[in-house]
C-alpha positions in Angstrom: 7.3 -0.8 -7.8 4.6 1.8 -8.8 3.0 1.8 -5.3 4.1 4.2 -2.7 4.0 4.3 1.2 0.6 5.6 2.3 -1.2 4.9 -0.9 -4.9 3.8 -0.4 -5.3 0.4 -2.1 -7.9 -2.2 -2.9 -7.2 -6.0 -2.5 -8.3 -7.7 -5.7 -7.6 -11.3 -4.8 -7.3 -13.7 -2.0 -9.2 -14.2 1.2 -9.3 -10.4 1.9 -10.7 -9.6 -1.6 -12.6 -6.3 -1.5 -11.0 -4.8 1.5 -9.2 -1.4 1.3 -6.5 -0.1 3.3 -3.4 2.1 3.5 0.0 0.8 2.7 2.2 0.9 5.9 5.2 -1.1 4.6 6.9 -2.0 1.3 9.1 -5.0 0.9 10.8 -4.0 -2.5 12.9 -7.1 -2.9 10.1 -9.6 -2.4 7.6 -7.4 -4.4 5.2 -7.4 -1.4 3.3 -4.7 0.5 1.8 -4.6 4.0 -1.6 -3.1 4.1 -3.4 -2.1 7.4 -6.1 -4.5 8.6 -5.5 -6.7 5.8 -3.9 -10.3 5.9 -4.2 -10.5 9.7 -1.9 -13.2 11.2 -1.5 -14.5 14.8 1.7 -15.2 16.5 1.9 -17.0 19.9 4.7 -15.7 22.1 6.0 -18.0 24.8 6.1 -16.7 28.4 9.3 -15.6 29.9 10.3 -14.9 33.5 9.7 -11.3 32.9 6.5 -11.4 31.1 3.5 -13.6 30.4 2.8 -15.4 27.1 0.4 -13.7 24.7 -1.2 -13.9 21.3 -0.1 -11.0 19.0 -2.1 -10.2 15.9 -0.2 -8.4 13.0 -0.6 -7.6 9.3 1.2 -10.0 7.0 2.7 -9.0 3.5 0.7 -9.6 0.4 1.9 -9.6 -3.3 1.9 -6.2 -4.8 0.2 -7.6 -8.0 -2.9 -8.5 -5.7 -3.6 -4.7 -4.9 -4.8 -1.7 -7.0 -4.6 1.9 -6.3 -7.8 3.5 -5.1 -8.6 6.9 -6.6 -11.7 9.1 -6.2 -13.1 7.3 -9.3 -12.4 3.8 -7.9 -9.6 1.2 -8.5 -7.1 2.0 -11.2 -3.8 0.8 -12.7 -0.8 3.0 -12.5 1.4 4.4 -15.4 4.0 7.1 -15.7 4.1 10.4 -17.6 7.0 12.8 -18.2 6.1 16.4 -17.9 7.6 19.3 -19.9 10.0 20.3 -17.0 11.4 16.7 -17.1 9.7 15.5 -14.0 8.2 12.1 -13.9 4.8 11.7 -12.3 2.4 8.7 -11.7 -0.7 8.6 -13.8 -4.0 6.9 -13.2 -4.9 4.9 -16.2 -8.6 5.1 -15.6 -9.0 8.8 -15.4 -5.7 9.9 -17.1 -5.0 12.3 -14.2 -1.7 12.6 -12.3 -1.4 11.0 -8.9 0.3 13.4 -6.5 2.4 11.9 -3.8 1.6 13.2 -0.3 5.3 14.1 0.5 5.5 16.2 -2.8 2.2 17.8 -2.1 3.3 18.9 1.5 6.5 20.4 0.0 4.6 22.4 -2.6 2.2 23.9 0.1 5.1 25.2 2.1 
C-alpha cells in the first residue's frame, strides 16, 4: 500500500466525497484505511450493571482506492523512485517531487 499513517488524504468517491482528513489506521490485509472524521458510524452499547447504555460514534474503514494523497498542489497519485544511494522514496505523480515521510523527516532533523 502506498499510503502511510498520518498522510493527509482526499476522499474521491462515496457519501463522504470531497472530505479530507488524516489517516489514523491502516488495515493492510483488507486494503482499507481509517480516516479521521470520515465514514462516521454509530454503535449502540447496551447498558450493564456497572454503566449506562450509550451511543458511540466512530470512524469506519474505507477502501484505499477511494482516497488520494493531498499535497500542496492538490490531490495526486503516488509512485516510487529509487535514488542514487539506493533509497526508495515516494513520488507525487502530479508534481514529480518526492513525498517525505514525517518519521524520516524527524530523524533527519535530529
